[in-house]
N, C-alpha and C positions, 0 to 999 in steps of 0.2 A: 059266332057273330060275324056278319058280313062286313065288307070293307066300307060301305056307306054309313053303317051305324057307328063303326070305329072312328071314322073321320068326324062325325057329328059330336061324339063324346069328347074327342081331343080338342075340338074347337071350343066347346063349352067350358072345358076345364081351363084352357089357356086364357079365355076371356075372363073367367072369375079370378084367376091369379093376377092378371093385368090390373083389374079393377081394384083388387085388394092392395096391390103395390102402389097404385096411384093414389089411393085414399091415404095411405101412410105417408106419402111424400107431400101431399097438399096440407097436411096438418102442421107442418113446419117443425115438428118435434121428432127427434129420432126415437125410434122404438126403445123403450126402457128394457134394459137387460133384466132377466128374470131374477138374477141374484143380487141386483143393485139395491142397496139399503136406502130408504128415504132419508133425506137430510133433516136432522133434528136441530132446532135452535138451541144454542147453549144457554143455560139459565143465567140471568144477570144476578150477580152477587152484589147486594148492597152493603157497602162498608159503613158501619156505625162510627160516626165521628167520636174521636177520643176527647174527653173533657180537658179543656186547657186550664191548668191551675194558674191563678193570678200570681204575679211575682211577689215574693215575700218581702215586705218592707220591714227592715230592721229598725226597731225603735231604740234610740239611744237616750240614756238618761241625761238631761241637760246638766252640765256642770255649773255649780254656783259661780256667779260672776261677782267678784269683789268690786265694790264701787271705788274706782281709783280716785274719783273726785273727792269723796268723803275722806279717804285715807290722806290724800294730799292736803285737804283742808286742816285735818287734825295736826298733821306735821307742821303745817304753816302756823297754826295757833301756838304750838309748842315752841317753835322758833321765835315767834314774836314775843311770847311771854319772857323767854330768856333775855331777849334784847332789851325789853322794857325794864326788867329788874336790874340789868347791868348798866344801862345808860339813861334810863328814864326818858328816852326819846322814842316815841312810837306813834307819830302822827299818821292817821289813816290806816292804822293796823287792823288786821283781822284778829280779834280777840273774842270771838263768839264762844260763850260758855266757858271762858277761861277761869281757872281757880286762882284768884288773887287775894284770898282771905289773909288779913293781917299784913298785907304787903306794904312796904314803905315807898309810896309814890308821891311824896312831897315834892312840889315843883315839877312834877312830870308833865311832859307834853303829850297829851292824848287827843289833840285836836282832830276831829273827824274820824276817831277810832270807832270800830264796831265792837261794842262791849255787850251786845245783846245777850241776856241770860248769864252774864258773868257773875261770879261770886266775889264781891268786894266787901263782904262783911268785915267790919272793924278795920278796913284798910285806911291808911293815912293818905288822904288826897288833898291836904291843905295846900292851897295856892296852886293846885294843879290846873292845867289848861284843858278843859273838857268842852270847849266850844264846838258845837255841831256834832258832838259825839252821840252815838246810838247806845243808850243805856236802857232800852226797852226790856222790861221784866228782870232787870238786874237786881241782885241782892245787895242792898246798900245799908243793911241794919248796923247801927252804931258806927257807920262810916264817918270819918272826919273830913268834912267838906268846907271847913273854914276858909274863906276868901277864894274859894274855887270859882273858876270862870265856866259857868254852865249855860252860856248864851246859846240859844237855839238848839240846845240838847234835847234829845228825845228821851223823856223819863216816863213814857206810858207804862203803867202797871209795874213800875219799879217799886221796891220795898224800901222806904226811907225811914222806918221806925227808929226813933232815937238818933237819927243822924244829926250831925252838927252842921248847920247851914248858916252859921254866923258870918256876916259880911259876904256871903256868896252872891253871885250875879246869875239870876235865872231869867234874864230878859229874853223873851221870845221862846222860852223852853216849853215843851209840851209835857204837862204833868197829868194828863188825862188818866184816870184810873190809878194814879200813883198812891201808895199807902203812906200818908203823912202823919199817922197817929203818933202822939207823944213827941212831936217835934216842935210844938209851939214855943217851948222855952229856948229853943236853939235858933229861932228866927230873930236875930238881932242885927238890924241894919242890912237885912237881906233884900236884894232887889228882886221883886217877884216877876213872873212872866209878863204881867201887864205894865211893867215899869214902875209900879209903886214900891215904895220902901216899907218893909214891914219891920216893926221894932217890938221888943218885948212888951 
């Protein structure tokens, strides 16, 4: 090979190398090494939410509540009964449902007392002051009410069978629904609710 041919070959080889190097620089990316591994994105692991258990509500069995008012009322009635039997003075007393059967209450002061549903069967209430007393639904069977003051008393639905009402004063008393069977013979000089005097 002559010198002219060698120079031409060297010139073209240099030009090709320069152009290849220039192309690699213009791309802006460094040539990737042959052994460099491509970057692989890590898989996204989705976490399954754990179920949240609701708070456990402990149910407690309600404790029975004793009615203090009822207990206090029963104790009051018991105390009032004792006082009445000892002193025969019990104005405005709470004697609801009291058991006064066969009690000696002659001349007793029971003005304004609450004797609703009380048991006064065969009780001696002669000349007792029962003015304004509440005797609603009271048991007064065979009760002795001779000369008793029952003015403005509430005798609604009271049982007065065979009760002795001789000379009793019932002025203004409420006897609606009261059982007055077989008491006719005991109405002697009795002042009735309307103010009239009933005789035998």
